[in-house]
All heavy atoms as TSV, in Angstrom:
chain	resi	resn	atom	element	x	y	z
A	1	MET	N	N	0.808	-1.190	0.000
A	1	MET	CA	C	0.000	0.000	0.000
A	1	MET	C	C	0.864	1.271	0.000
A	1	MET	O	O	0.577	2.190	-0.735
A	1	MET	CB	C	-0.921	-0.037	1.206
A	1	MET	CG	C	-1.898	1.080	1.238
A	1	MET	SD	S	-3.170	0.706	2.465
A	1	MET	CE	C	-4.492	1.542	1.709
A	2	VAL	N	N	1.908	1.290	0.834
A	2	VAL	CA	C	2.803	2.451	0.861
A	2	VAL	C	C	3.466	2.635	-0.499
A	2	VAL	O	O	3.566	3.748	-1.008
A	2	VAL	CB	C	3.874	2.302	1.966
A	2	VAL	CG1	C	4.917	3.403	1.864
A	2	VAL	CG2	C	3.215	2.320	3.325
A	3	GLY	N	N	3.905	1.529	-1.102
A	3	GLY	CA	C	4.553	1.594	-2.410
A	3	GLY	C	C	3.645	2.144	-3.489
A	3	GLY	O	O	4.097	2.783	-4.438
A	4	GLU	N	N	2.346	1.942	-3.346
A	4	GLU	CA	C	1.380	2.455	-4.322
A	4	GLU	C	C	1.173	3.957	-4.171
A	4	GLU	O	O	0.996	4.666	-5.154
A	4	GLU	CB	C	0.040	1.740	-4.155
A	4	GLU	CG	C	0.094	0.260	-4.487
A	4	GLU	CD	C	-1.178	-0.468	-4.081
A	4	GLU	OE1	O	-2.152	0.186	-3.639
A	4	GLU	OE2	O	-1.184	-1.710	-4.196
A	5	ARG	N	N	1.190	4.451	-2.924
A	5	ARG	CA	C	0.939	5.876	-2.668
A	5	ARG	C	C	2.183	6.749	-2.820
A	5	ARG	O	O	2.079	7.940	-3.085
A	5	ARG	CB	C	0.387	6.064	-1.265
A	5	ARG	CG	C	-1.030	5.595	-1.141
A	5	ARG	CD	C	-1.600	6.086	0.153
A	5	ARG	NE	N	-1.839	4.934	1.013
A	5	ARG	CZ	C	-2.098	5.008	2.291
A	5	ARG	NH1	N	-2.109	6.158	2.901
A	5	ARG	NH2	N	-2.321	3.930	2.990
A	6	ALA	N	N	3.343	6.179	-2.604
A	6	ALA	CA	C	4.586	6.969	-2.564
A	6	ALA	C	C	4.837	7.807	-3.812
A	6	ALA	O	O	5.200	8.981	-3.681
A	6	ALA	CB	C	5.775	6.061	-2.284
A	7	PRO	N	N	4.666	7.277	-5.038
A	7	PRO	CA	C	4.960	8.114	-6.205
A	7	PRO	C	C	4.135	9.401	-6.245
A	7	PRO	O	O	4.646	10.456	-6.619
A	7	PRO	CB	C	4.637	7.201	-7.379
A	7	PRO	CG	C	4.832	5.825	-6.853
A	7	PRO	CD	C	4.339	5.905	-5.423
A	8	GLY	N	N	2.871	9.347	-5.828
A	8	GLY	CA	C	2.033	10.543	-5.843
A	8	GLY	C	C	2.360	11.517	-4.734
A	8	GLY	O	O	2.206	12.728	-4.885
A	9	GLN	N	N	2.799	11.010	-3.607
A	9	GLN	CA	C	3.120	11.875	-2.466
A	9	GLN	C	C	4.528	12.435	-2.547
A	9	GLN	O	O	4.840	13.425	-1.905
A	9	GLN	CB	C	2.951	11.093	-1.171
A	9	GLN	CG	C	1.522	10.684	-0.910
A	9	GLN	CD	C	1.388	9.796	0.316
A	9	GLN	OE1	O	2.374	9.356	0.899
A	9	GLN	NE2	N	0.167	9.518	0.703
A	10	LYS	N	N	5.388	11.801	-3.293
A	10	LYS	CA	C	6.780	12.226	-3.463
A	10	LYS	C	C	7.465	12.477	-2.125
A	10	LYS	O	O	7.922	13.578	-1.830
A	10	LYS	CB	C	6.865	13.455	-4.352
A	10	LYS	CG	C	6.310	13.227	-5.738
A	10	LYS	CD	C	6.376	14.463	-6.571
A	10	LYS	CE	C	5.734	14.190	-7.920
A	10	LYS	NZ	N	5.664	15.394	-8.731
A	11	PRO	N	N	7.554	11.448	-1.268
A	11	PRO	CA	C	8.154	11.643	0.050
A	11	PRO	C	C	9.680	11.783	-0.010
A	11	PRO	O	O	10.346	11.194	-0.860
A	11	PRO	CB	C	7.765	10.380	0.810
A	11	PRO	CG	C	7.643	9.340	-0.260
A	11	PRO	CD	C	7.124	10.069	-1.468
A	12	VAL	N	N	10.196	12.563	0.918
A	12	VAL	CA	C	11.639	12.711	1.094
A	12	VAL	C	C	11.941	12.399	2.555
A	12	VAL	O	O	11.418	13.061	3.455
A	12	VAL	CB	C	12.120	14.137	0.738
A	12	VAL	CG1	C	13.602	14.287	1.048
A	12	VAL	CG2	C	11.831	14.452	-0.711
A	13	LEU	N	N	12.765	11.387	2.799
A	13	LEU	CA	C	13.142	11.000	4.154
A	13	LEU	C	C	14.563	11.487	4.424
A	13	LEU	O	O	15.489	11.157	3.674
A	13	LEU	CB	C	13.070	9.489	4.341
A	13	LEU	CG	C	13.526	8.957	5.700
A	13	LEU	CD1	C	12.619	9.470	6.814
A	13	LEU	CD2	C	13.562	7.440	5.695
A	14	THR	N	N	14.716	12.263	5.485
A	14	THR	CA	C	16.023	12.756	5.891
A	14	THR	C	C	16.327	12.194	7.276
A	14	THR	O	O	15.515	12.328	8.197
A	14	THR	CB	C	16.025	14.302	5.959
A	14	THR	OG1	O	15.623	14.811	4.697
A	14	THR	CG2	C	17.398	14.825	6.316
A	15	THR	N	N	17.474	11.557	7.420
A	15	THR	CA	C	17.890	10.989	8.691
A	15	THR	C	C	19.192	11.645	9.125
A	15	THR	O	O	20.143	11.705	8.352
A	15	THR	CB	C	18.081	9.467	8.582
A	15	THR	OG1	O	16.849	8.887	8.142
A	15	THR	CG2	C	18.477	8.854	9.903
A	16	THR	N	N	19.225	12.132	10.357
A	16	THR	CA	C	20.414	12.764	10.916
A	16	THR	C	C	20.843	11.989	12.150
A	16	THR	O	O	20.076	11.885	13.114
A	16	THR	CB	C	20.134	14.228	11.292
A	16	THR	OG1	O	19.657	14.923	10.142
A	16	THR	CG2	C	21.388	14.896	11.821
A	17	VAL	N	N	22.048	11.437	12.125
A	17	VAL	CA	C	22.577	10.726	13.281
A	17	VAL	C	C	22.976	11.768	14.316
A	17	VAL	O	O	23.742	12.694	14.036
A	17	VAL	CB	C	23.782	9.836	12.896
A	17	VAL	CG1	C	24.426	9.230	14.128
A	17	VAL	CG2	C	23.336	8.746	11.921
A	18	THR	N	N	22.421	11.621	15.531
A	18	THR	CA	C	22.700	12.595	16.584
A	18	THR	C	C	23.707	12.079	17.611
A	18	THR	O	O	24.350	12.876	18.287
A	18	THR	CB	C	21.406	12.986	17.313
A	18	THR	OG1	O	20.786	11.807	17.833
A	18	THR	CG2	C	20.450	13.694	16.362
A	19	ASP	N	N	23.829	10.757	17.720
A	19	ASP	CA	C	24.771	10.188	18.675
A	19	ASP	C	C	24.940	8.707	18.397
A	19	ASP	O	O	24.138	8.105	17.668
A	19	ASP	CB	C	24.272	10.382	20.104
A	19	ASP	CG	C	25.400	10.514	21.119
A	19	ASP	OD1	O	26.566	10.212	20.771
A	19	ASP	OD2	O	25.120	10.909	22.261
A	20	SER	N	N	25.950	8.119	18.964
A	20	SER	CA	C	26.169	6.673	18.843
A	20	SER	C	C	26.882	6.199	20.107
A	20	SER	O	O	27.515	6.985	20.806
A	20	SER	CB	C	26.997	6.331	17.607
A	20	SER	OG	O	28.274	6.916	17.687
A	21	ALA	N	N	26.736	4.906	20.375
A	21	ALA	CA	C	27.360	4.340	21.568
A	21	ALA	C	C	27.704	2.885	21.318
A	21	ALA	O	O	26.984	2.172	20.629
A	21	ALA	CB	C	26.415	4.446	22.761
A	22	VAL	N	N	28.820	2.453	21.893
A	22	VAL	CA	C	29.203	1.049	21.850
A	22	VAL	C	C	28.490	0.345	22.984
A	22	VAL	O	O	28.660	0.706	24.150
A	22	VAL	CB	C	30.732	0.876	21.978
A	22	VAL	CG1	C	31.095	-0.594	22.053
A	22	VAL	CG2	C	31.445	1.557	20.821
A	23	LYS	N	N	27.659	-0.639	22.640
A	23	LYS	CA	C	26.968	-1.403	23.679
A	23	LYS	C	C	27.855	-2.535	24.166
A	23	LYS	O	O	28.016	-2.723	25.368
A	23	LYS	CB	C	25.648	-1.952	23.148
A	23	LYS	CG	C	24.871	-2.671	24.215
A	23	LYS	CD	C	23.527	-3.125	23.732
A	23	LYS	CE	C	22.833	-3.826	24.894
A	23	LYS	NZ	N	21.745	-4.634	24.471
A	24	THR	N	N	28.434	-3.304	23.232
A	24	THR	CA	C	29.352	-4.377	23.605
A	24	THR	C	C	30.483	-4.449	22.588
A	24	THR	O	O	30.302	-4.165	21.413
A	24	THR	CB	C	28.656	-5.760	23.658
A	24	THR	OG1	O	28.066	-6.038	22.395
A	24	THR	CG2	C	27.602	-5.816	24.738
A	25	LEU	N	N	31.640	-4.832	23.079
A	25	LEU	CA	C	32.809	-5.062	22.227
A	25	LEU	C	C	33.537	-6.270	22.780
A	25	LEU	O	O	34.049	-6.241	23.893
A	25	LEU	CB	C	33.733	-3.839	22.225
A	25	LEU	CG	C	35.048	-3.982	21.460
A	25	LEU	CD1	C	34.799	-4.276	19.980
A	25	LEU	CD2	C	35.883	-2.719	21.618
A	26	ARG	N	N	33.519	-7.338	21.999
A	26	ARG	CA	C	34.190	-8.576	22.398
A	26	ARG	C	C	35.029	-9.059	21.226
A	26	ARG	O	O	34.487	-9.565	20.242
A	26	ARG	CB	C	33.163	-9.642	22.775
A	26	ARG	CG	C	32.419	-9.319	24.036
A	26	ARG	CD	C	31.525	-10.474	24.486
A	26	ARG	NE	N	30.727	-10.067	25.622
A	26	ARG	CZ	C	29.409	-9.907	25.586
A	26	ARG	NH1	N	28.738	-10.156	24.483
A	26	ARG	NH2	N	28.777	-9.526	26.663
A	27	GLY	N	N	36.334	-8.880	21.344
A	27	GLY	CA	C	37.227	-9.306	20.268
A	27	GLY	C	C	36.913	-8.576	18.977
A	27	GLY	O	O	36.979	-7.357	18.915
A	28	ASP	N	N	36.539	-9.324	17.945
A	28	ASP	CA	C	36.219	-8.746	16.641
A	28	ASP	C	C	34.717	-8.570	16.428
A	28	ASP	O	O	34.257	-8.426	15.297
A	28	ASP	CB	C	36.794	-9.630	15.523
A	28	ASP	CG	C	38.305	-9.516	15.438
A	28	ASP	OD1	O	38.858	-8.519	15.937
A	28	ASP	OD2	O	38.936	-10.421	14.870
A	29	HIS	N	N	33.941	-8.579	17.503
A	29	HIS	CA	C	32.490	-8.394	17.414
A	29	HIS	C	C	32.095	-7.151	18.196
A	29	HIS	O	O	32.535	-6.951	19.325
A	29	HIS	CB	C	31.749	-9.614	17.989
A	29	HIS	CG	C	32.024	-10.875	17.248
A	29	HIS	ND1	N	31.258	-11.294	16.183
A	29	HIS	CD2	C	32.990	-11.801	17.396
A	29	HIS	CE1	C	31.737	-12.433	15.718
A	29	HIS	NE2	N	32.807	-12.763	16.443
A	30	ILE	N	N	31.235	-6.330	17.589
A	30	ILE	CA	C	30.790	-5.100	18.243
A	30	ILE	C	C	29.292	-4.933	18.027
A	30	ILE	O	O	28.747	-5.378	17.025
A	30	ILE	CB	C	31.561	-3.871	17.690
A	30	ILE	CG1	C	31.351	-2.645	18.568
A	30	ILE	CG2	C	31.169	-3.581	16.246
A	30	ILE	CD1	C	32.287	-1.493	18.236
A	31	ARG	N	N	28.633	-4.328	19.002
A	31	ARG	CA	C	27.219	-3.938	18.872
A	31	ARG	C	C	27.138	-2.460	19.200
A	31	ARG	O	O	27.513	-2.018	20.285
A	31	ARG	CB	C	26.330	-4.746	19.794
A	31	ARG	CG	C	24.837	-4.428	19.619
A	31	ARG	CD	C	23.983	-5.525	20.236
A	31	ARG	NE	N	22.572	-5.258	20.129
A	31	ARG	CZ	C	21.794	-5.649	19.132
A	31	ARG	NH1	N	22.308	-6.339	18.122
A	31	ARG	NH2	N	20.509	-5.378	19.128
A	32	LEU	N	N	26.653	-1.683	18.231
A	32	LEU	CA	C	26.535	-0.233	18.357
A	32	LEU	C	C	25.076	0.168	18.437
A	32	LEU	O	O	24.221	-0.450	17.803
A	32	LEU	CB	C	27.133	0.456	17.125
A	32	LEU	CG	C	28.592	0.197	16.826
A	32	LEU	CD1	C	28.935	0.684	15.433
A	32	LEU	CD2	C	29.460	0.888	17.854
A	33	LEU	N	N	24.801	1.220	19.190
A	33	LEU	CA	C	23.486	1.849	19.187
A	33	LEU	C	C	23.639	3.194	18.484
A	33	LEU	O	O	24.540	3.971	18.807
A	33	LEU	CB	C	22.968	2.052	20.607
A	33	LEU	CG	C	22.734	0.789	21.416
A	33	LEU	CD1	C	22.280	1.148	22.825
A	33	LEU	CD2	C	21.711	-0.107	20.745
A	34	ILE	N	N	22.774	3.433	17.514
A	34	ILE	CA	C	22.799	4.674	16.747
A	34	ILE	C	C	21.524	5.442	17.081
A	34	ILE	O	O	20.428	4.894	17.008
A	34	ILE	CB	C	22.851	4.393	15.228
A	34	ILE	CG1	C	23.987	3.438	14.876
A	34	ILE	CG2	C	22.921	5.692	14.433
A	34	ILE	CD1	C	25.367	3.945	15.164
A	35	PHE	N	N	21.649	6.699	17.449
A	35	PHE	CA	C	20.507	7.543	17.754
A	35	PHE	C	C	20.345	8.547	16.615
A	35	PHE	O	O	21.321	9.204	16.227
A	35	PHE	CB	C	20.713	8.275	19.080
A	35	PHE	CG	C	20.937	7.325	20.222
A	35	PHE	CD1	C	22.226	6.940	20.578
A	35	PHE	CD2	C	19.865	6.789	20.920
A	35	PHE	CE1	C	22.441	6.043	21.613
A	35	PHE	CE2	C	20.070	5.885	21.960
A	35	PHE	CZ	C	21.362	5.511	22.301
A	36	ALA	N	N	19.127	8.627	16.061
A	36	ALA	CA	C	18.926	9.484	14.895
A	36	ALA	C	C	17.564	10.162	14.929
A	36	ALA	O	O	16.593	9.622	15.469
A	36	ALA	CB	C	19.058	8.660	13.618
A	37	ASP	N	N	17.508	11.349	14.345
A	37	ASP	CA	C	16.254	12.062	14.112
A	37	ASP	C	C	15.887	11.856	12.654
A	37	ASP	O	O	16.750	11.938	11.767
A	37	ASP	CB	C	16.416	13.562	14.383
A	37	ASP	CG	C	16.600	13.869	15.849
A	37	ASP	OD1	O	16.113	13.087	16.691
A	37	ASP	OD2	O	17.233	14.893	16.160
A	38	GLN	N	N	14.598	11.600	12.407
A	38	GLN	CA	C	14.132	11.416	11.031
A	38	GLN	C	C	13.039	12.424	10.725
A	38	GLN	O	O	12.195	12.726	11.566
A	38	GLN	CB	C	13.584	10.008	10.815
A	38	GLN	CG	C	14.653	8.954	10.895
A	38	GLN	CD	C	14.121	7.569	10.577
A	38	GLN	OE1	O	13.026	7.207	10.988
A	38	GLN	NE2	N	14.900	6.805	9.848
A	39	ARG	N	N	13.067	12.927	9.490
A	39	ARG	CA	C	12.054	13.855	9.005
A	39	ARG	C	C	11.550	13.340	7.665
A	39	ARG	O	O	12.339	13.108	6.757
A	39	ARG	CB	C	12.656	15.251	8.850
A	39	ARG	CG	C	11.632	16.292	8.445
A	39	ARG	CD	C	12.245	17.664	8.336
A	39	ARG	NE	N	13.084	17.699	7.147
A	39	ARG	CZ	C	14.243	18.340	7.063
A	39	ARG	NH1	N	14.719	18.979	8.106
A	39	ARG	NH2	N	14.925	18.328	5.966
A	40	ASN	N	N	10.251	13.119	7.564
A	40	ASN	CA	C	9.642	12.636	6.331
A	40	ASN	C	C	8.722	13.732	5.814
A	40	ASN	O	O	7.748	14.100	6.467
A	40	ASN	CB	C	8.856	11.348	6.598
A	40	ASN	CG	C	8.351	10.707	5.327
A	40	ASN	OD1	O	8.466	11.261	4.252
A	40	ASN	ND2	N	7.791	9.526	5.468
A	41	THR	N	N	9.042	14.263	4.637
A	41	THR	CA	C	8.269	15.365	4.064
A	41	THR	C	C	7.654	14.923	2.746
A	41	THR	O	O	8.338	14.377	1.883
A	41	THR	CB	C	9.166	16.596	3.823
A	41	THR	OG1	O	9.760	16.973	5.071
A	41	THR	CG2	C	8.375	17.762	3.267
A	42	ARG	N	N	6.358	15.168	2.604
A	42	ARG	CA	C	5.673	14.929	1.331
A	42	ARG	C	C	5.847	16.180	0.482
A	42	ARG	O	O	5.313	17.243	0.808
A	42	ARG	CB	C	4.188	14.686	1.545
A	42	ARG	CG	C	3.878	13.417	2.257
A	42	ARG	CD	C	2.370	13.277	2.357
A	42	ARG	NE	N	2.029	12.141	3.173
A	42	ARG	CZ	C	0.797	11.821	3.495
A	42	ARG	NH1	N	-0.212	12.574	3.084
A	42	ARG	NH2	N	0.556	10.762	4.230
A	43	THR	N	N	6.579	16.068	-0.594
A	43	THR	CA	C	6.817	17.243	-1.432
A	43	THR	C	C	5.558	17.650	-2.188
A	43	THR	O	O	5.443	18.787	-2.614
A	43	THR	CB	C	7.971	16.992	-2.420
A	43	THR	OG1	O	7.670	15.840	-3.211
A	43	THR	CG2	C	9.282	16.775	-1.687
A	44	SER	N	N	4.596	16.734	-2.323
A	44	SER	CA	C	3.362	17.068	-3.025
A	44	SER	C	C	2.411	17.898	-2.165
A	44	SER	O	O	1.519	18.543	-2.690
A	44	SER	CB	C	2.644	15.792	-3.474
A	44	SER	OG	O	2.258	15.030	-2.346
A	45	GLY	N	N	2.587	17.889	-0.846
A	45	GLY	CA	C	1.675	18.645	0.012
A	45	GLY	C	C	2.363	19.411	1.107
A	45	GLY	O	O	1.727	20.128	1.877
A	46	GLY	N	N	3.658	19.254	1.240
A	46	GLY	CA	C	4.421	19.978	2.243
A	46	GLY	C	C	4.242	19.480	3.666
A	46	GLY	O	O	4.718	20.092	4.600
A	47	ARG	N	N	3.548	18.372	3.847
A	47	ARG	CA	C	3.313	17.836	5.195
A	47	ARG	C	C	4.577	17.122	5.686
A	47	ARG	O	O	5.159	16.315	4.970
A	47	ARG	CB	C	2.143	16.875	5.148
A	47	ARG	CG	C	1.739	16.366	6.486
A	47	ARG	CD	C	0.452	15.593	6.390
A	47	ARG	NE	N	0.332	14.738	7.566
A	47	ARG	CZ	C	-0.549	13.797	7.689
A	47	ARG	NH1	N	-1.375	13.548	6.703
A	47	ARG	NH2	N	-0.601	13.077	8.769
A	48	THR	N	N	4.977	17.413	6.935
A	48	THR	CA	C	6.190	16.821	7.501
A	48	THR	C	C	5.856	16.066	8.778
A	48	THR	O	O	5.096	16.552	9.608
A	48	THR	CB	C	7.239	17.907	7.808
A	48	THR	OG1	O	7.568	18.578	6.586
A	48	THR	CG2	C	8.503	17.313	8.398
A	49	CYS	N	N	6.437	14.880	8.923
A	49	CYS	CA	C	6.318	14.077	10.135
A	49	CYS	C	C	7.719	13.889	10.715
A	49	CYS	O	O	8.687	13.751	9.963
A	49	CYS	CB	C	5.720	12.708	9.825
A	49	CYS	SG	S	4.052	12.770	9.187
A	50	TYR	N	N	7.805	13.879	12.034
A	50	TYR	CA	C	9.079	13.696	12.708
A	50	TYR	C	C	9.051	12.405	13.524
A	50	TYR	O	O	8.009	12.031	14.066
A	50	TYR	CB	C	9.377	14.875	13.640
A	50	TYR	CG	C	9.524	16.181	12.900
A	50	TYR	CD1	C	8.438	17.012	12.702
A	50	TYR	CD2	C	10.755	16.558	12.395
A	50	TYR	CE1	C	8.564	18.209	12.011
A	50	TYR	CE2	C	10.894	17.751	11.704
A	50	TYR	CZ	C	9.793	18.571	11.520
A	50	TYR	OH	O	9.936	19.749	10.835
A	51	ALA	N	N	10.185	11.747	13.604
A	51	ALA	CA	C	10.304	10.517	14.392
A	51	ALA	C	C	11.748	10.372	14.852
A	51	ALA	O	O	12.648	11.052	14.357
A	51	ALA	CB	C	9.892	9.307	13.563
A	52	VAL	N	N	11.931	9.505	15.813
A	52	VAL	CA	C	13.280	9.157	16.241
A	52	VAL	C	C	13.534	7.708	15.843
A	52	VAL	O	O	12.616	6.919	15.688
A	52	VAL	CB	C	13.474	9.320	17.766
A	52	VAL	CG1	C	13.345	10.779	18.151
A	52	VAL	CG2	C	12.492	8.478	18.534
A	53	ALA	N	N	14.793	7.387	15.646
A	53	ALA	CA	C	15.174	6.017	15.301
A	53	ALA	C	C	16.358	5.615	16.166
A	53	ALA	O	O	17.198	6.454	16.504
A	53	ALA	CB	C	15.539	5.914	13.829
A	54	MET	N	N	16.396	4.360	16.543
A	54	MET	CA	C	17.512	3.849	17.321
A	54	MET	C	C	17.867	2.449	16.817
A	54	MET	O	O	17.498	1.450	17.427
A	54	MET	CB	C	17.186	3.800	18.812
A	54	MET	CG	C	18.415	3.472	19.645
A	54	MET	SD	S	18.065	3.335	21.411
A	54	MET	CE	C	17.320	1.736	21.490
A	55	PRO	N	N	18.544	2.372	15.679
A	55	PRO	CA	C	18.961	1.046	15.226
A	55	PRO	C	C	20.150	0.532	16.032
A	55	PRO	O	O	20.987	1.303	16.494
A	55	PRO	CB	C	19.343	1.259	13.763
A	55	PRO	CG	C	19.643	2.707	13.646
A	55	PRO	CD	C	18.849	3.405	14.716
A	56	ALA	N	N	20.175	-0.772	16.216
A	56	ALA	CA	C	21.322	-1.448	16.828
A	56	ALA	C	C	22.058	-2.158	15.700
A	56	ALA	O	O	21.451	-2.873	14.906
A	56	ALA	CB	C	20.867	-2.440	17.882
A	57	VAL	N	N	23.344	-1.920	15.608
A	57	VAL	CA	C	24.144	-2.463	14.517
A	57	VAL	C	C	25.148	-3.465	15.071
A	57	VAL	O	O	25.936	-3.131	15.953
A	57	VAL	CB	C	24.890	-1.332	13.770
A	57	VAL	CG1	C	25.750	-1.889	12.652
A	57	VAL	CG2	C	23.906	-0.295	13.248
A	58	ASP	N	N	25.091	-4.689	14.561
A	58	ASP	CA	C	26.087	-5.702	14.889
A	58	ASP	C	C	27.119	-5.719	13.770
A	58	ASP	O	O	26.761	-5.677	12.593
A	58	ASP	CB	C	25.442	-7.090	14.997
A	58	ASP	CG	C	24.474	-7.180	16.158
A	58	ASP	OD1	O	24.810	-6.673	17.240
A	58	ASP	OD2	O	23.389	-7.750	15.986
A	59	ALA	N	N	28.388	-5.754	14.131
A	59	ALA	CA	C	29.442	-5.771	13.117
A	59	ALA	C	C	30.562	-6.719	13.548
A	59	ALA	O	O	30.751	-6.984	14.735
A	59	ALA	CB	C	29.996	-4.368	12.901
A	60	VAL	N	N	31.281	-7.206	12.545
A	60	VAL	CA	C	32.405	-8.120	12.744
A	60	VAL	C	C	33.595	-7.549	11.981
A	60	VAL	O	O	33.461	-7.126	10.835
A	60	VAL	CB	C	32.062	-9.537	12.223
A	60	VAL	CG1	C	33.250	-10.457	12.388
A	60	VAL	CG2	C	30.842	-10.091	12.917
A	61	ARG	N	N	34.761	-7.547	12.620
A	61	ARG	CA	C	35.968	-7.067	11.940
A	61	ARG	C	C	36.553	-8.205	11.119
A	61	ARG	O	O	36.887	-9.264	11.650
A	61	ARG	CB	C	36.989	-6.549	12.937
A	61	ARG	CG	C	38.174	-5.897	12.250
A	61	ARG	CD	C	39.144	-5.204	13.153
A	61	ARG	NE	N	39.114	-5.641	14.526
A	61	ARG	CZ	C	39.430	-4.866	15.552
A	61	ARG	NH1	N	39.780	-3.626	15.352
A	61	ARG	NH2	N	39.407	-5.342	16.764
A	62	GLN	N	N	36.650	-7.967	9.812
A	62	GLN	CA	C	37.208	-8.961	8.881
A	62	GLN	C	C	38.188	-8.255	7.964
A	62	GLN	O	O	37.826	-7.291	7.296
A	62	GLN	CB	C	36.099	-9.607	8.039
A	62	GLN	CG	C	35.126	-10.423	8.842
A	62	GLN	CD	C	33.991	-10.960	7.984
A	62	GLN	OE1	O	33.709	-10.468	6.899
A	62	GLN	NE2	N	33.331	-11.993	8.478
A	63	GLY	N	N	39.405	-8.725	7.952
A	63	GLY	CA	C	40.413	-8.125	7.082
A	63	GLY	C	C	40.668	-6.661	7.368
A	63	GLY	O	O	40.910	-5.884	6.448
A	64	GLY	N	N	40.593	-6.258	8.635
A	64	GLY	CA	C	40.860	-4.872	9.003
A	64	GLY	C	C	39.677	-3.937	8.798
A	64	GLY	O	O	39.800	-2.743	9.020
A	65	ARG	N	N	38.522	-4.461	8.376
A	65	ARG	CA	C	37.331	-3.634	8.158
A	65	ARG	C	C	36.163	-4.169	8.971
A	65	ARG	O	O	36.060	-5.368	9.191
A	65	ARG	CB	C	36.922	-3.638	6.682
A	65	ARG	CG	C	37.895	-2.934	5.811
A	65	ARG	CD	C	37.399	-2.932	4.389
A	65	ARG	NE	N	38.216	-2.029	3.614
A	65	ARG	CZ	C	37.751	-1.243	2.683
A	65	ARG	NH1	N	36.493	-1.272	2.373
A	65	ARG	NH2	N	38.561	-0.442	2.039
A	66	TRP	N	N	35.289	-3.269	9.393
A	66	TRP	CA	C	34.083	-3.666	10.101
A	66	TRP	C	C	32.991	-3.932	9.086
A	66	TRP	O	O	32.708	-3.097	8.239
A	66	TRP	CB	C	33.635	-2.589	11.085
A	66	TRP	CG	C	34.549	-2.473	12.267
A	66	TRP	CD1	C	35.539	-1.554	12.446
A	66	TRP	CD2	C	34.572	-3.316	13.415
A	66	TRP	NE1	N	36.172	-1.769	13.646
A	66	TRP	CE2	C	35.593	-2.846	14.264
A	66	TRP	CE3	C	33.825	-4.427	13.821
A	66	TRP	CZ2	C	35.881	-3.444	15.481
A	66	TRP	CZ3	C	34.113	-5.012	15.040
A	66	TRP	CH2	C	35.132	-4.528	15.850
A	67	LYS	N	N	32.376	-5.099	9.172
A	67	LYS	CA	C	31.287	-5.470	8.265
A	67	LYS	C	C	30.048	-5.748	9.110
A	67	LYS	O	O	30.133	-6.396	10.143
A	67	LYS	CB	C	31.667	-6.685	7.441
A	67	LYS	CG	C	32.886	-6.397	6.580
A	67	LYS	CD	C	33.137	-7.461	5.580
A	67	LYS	CE	C	34.355	-7.043	4.754
A	67	LYS	NZ	N	34.533	-7.894	3.624
A	68	SER	N	N	28.925	-5.258	8.623
A	68	SER	CA	C	27.689	-5.371	9.388
A	68	SER	C	C	26.674	-6.269	8.683
A	68	SER	O	O	26.014	-5.839	7.738
A	68	SER	CB	C	27.084	-3.983	9.592
A	68	SER	OG	O	25.887	-4.102	10.305
A	69	PRO	N	N	26.540	-7.508	9.171
A	69	PRO	CA	C	25.553	-8.402	8.561
A	69	PRO	C	C	24.149	-8.223	9.133
A	69	PRO	O	O	23.204	-8.786	8.630
A	69	PRO	CB	C	26.087	-9.791	8.915
A	69	PRO	CG	C	26.782	-9.586	10.222
A	69	PRO	CD	C	27.354	-8.184	10.157
A	70	ASN	N	N	23.980	-7.401	10.200
A	70	ASN	CA	C	22.693	-7.327	10.868
A	70	ASN	C	C	22.443	-5.933	11.442
A	70	ASN	O	O	23.302	-5.377	12.106
A	70	ASN	CB	C	22.642	-8.358	12.006
A	70	ASN	CG	C	21.293	-8.400	12.683
A	70	ASN	OD1	O	20.275	-8.178	12.046
A	70	ASN	ND2	N	21.276	-8.680	13.966
A	71	VAL	N	N	21.251	-5.393	11.173
A	71	VAL	CA	C	20.819	-4.133	11.758
A	71	VAL	C	C	19.423	-4.348	12.333
A	71	VAL	O	O	18.509	-4.770	11.623
A	71	VAL	CB	C	20.779	-2.993	10.715
A	71	VAL	CG1	C	20.227	-1.714	11.325
A	71	VAL	CG2	C	22.151	-2.753	10.119
A	72	ASP	N	N	19.252	-4.083	13.633
A	72	ASP	CA	C	17.942	-4.143	14.278
A	72	ASP	C	C	17.409	-2.718	14.365
A	72	ASP	O	O	18.133	-1.821	14.784
A	72	ASP	CB	C	18.042	-4.688	15.712
A	72	ASP	CG	C	18.530	-6.121	15.764
A	72	ASP	OD1	O	18.251	-6.875	14.818
A	72	ASP	OD2	O	19.188	-6.474	16.747
A	73	THR	N	N	16.156	-2.515	13.988
A	73	THR	CA	C	15.591	-1.162	14.086
A	73	THR	C	C	14.533	-1.107	15.164
A	73	THR	O	O	13.690	-1.975	15.288
A	73	THR	CB	C	14.983	-0.715	12.745
A	73	THR	OG1	O	13.991	-1.656	12.353
A	73	THR	CG2	C	16.040	-0.612	11.668
A	74	PHE	N	N	14.631	-0.053	15.946
A	74	PHE	CA	C	13.650	0.227	16.990
A	74	PHE	C	C	13.245	1.671	16.771
A	74	PHE	O	O	14.095	2.544	16.749
A	74	PHE	CB	C	14.276	0.100	18.389
A	74	PHE	CG	C	14.994	-1.195	18.597
A	74	PHE	CD1	C	16.372	-1.266	18.454
A	74	PHE	CD2	C	14.297	-2.341	18.930
A	74	PHE	CE1	C	17.046	-2.471	18.640
A	74	PHE	CE2	C	14.960	-3.533	19.120
A	74	PHE	CZ	C	16.331	-3.598	18.981
A	75	THR	N	N	11.969	1.941	16.572
A	75	THR	CA	C	11.557	3.315	16.304
A	75	THR	C	C	10.466	3.745	17.257
A	75	THR	O	O	9.731	2.938	17.807
A	75	THR	CB	C	11.023	3.481	14.862
A	75	THR	OG1	O	9.919	2.597	14.687
A	75	THR	CG2	C	12.096	3.180	13.830
A	76	GLY	N	N	10.385	5.037	17.435
A	76	GLY	CA	C	9.333	5.620	18.251
A	76	GLY	C	C	8.947	6.963	17.671
A	76	GLY	O	O	9.730	7.579	16.971
A	77	THR	N	N	7.749	7.398	17.920
A	77	THR	CA	C	7.277	8.681	17.396
A	77	THR	C	C	7.360	9.741	18.485
A	77	THR	O	O	7.054	9.471	19.624
A	77	THR	CB	C	5.819	8.543	16.912
A	77	THR	OG1	O	5.769	7.496	15.955
A	77	THR	CG2	C	5.327	9.813	16.291
A	78	ARG	N	N	7.795	10.922	18.106
A	78	ARG	CA	C	7.844	12.032	19.067
A	78	ARG	C	C	6.528	12.740	19.097
A	78	ARG	O	O	5.872	12.905	18.159
A	78	ARG	CB	C	8.814	13.112	18.648
A	78	ARG	CG	C	10.182	12.857	18.605
A	78	ARG	CD	C	10.886	14.173	18.474
A	78	ARG	NE	N	11.912	13.972	17.493
A	78	ARG	CZ	C	12.772	14.843	17.146
A	78	ARG	NH1	N	12.724	16.029	17.633
A	78	ARG	NH2	N	13.696	14.610	16.286
């Protein structure tokens, strides 16, 4: 349903990371919490909605780089 309405509403989603924190670090495994503000604006009507997002990111260090096979999203409305 969202996919059907989106072209007519022309939404623009802007996400700004406001903070981050290491929840756990064990060897080459890390879990990060990312805190972000999101703004969704319909360009067809100028209506804007605000929300917060707090994804948890799991990553593994491989070959000197952090790779993230998993992102958990937790959202709430302000």
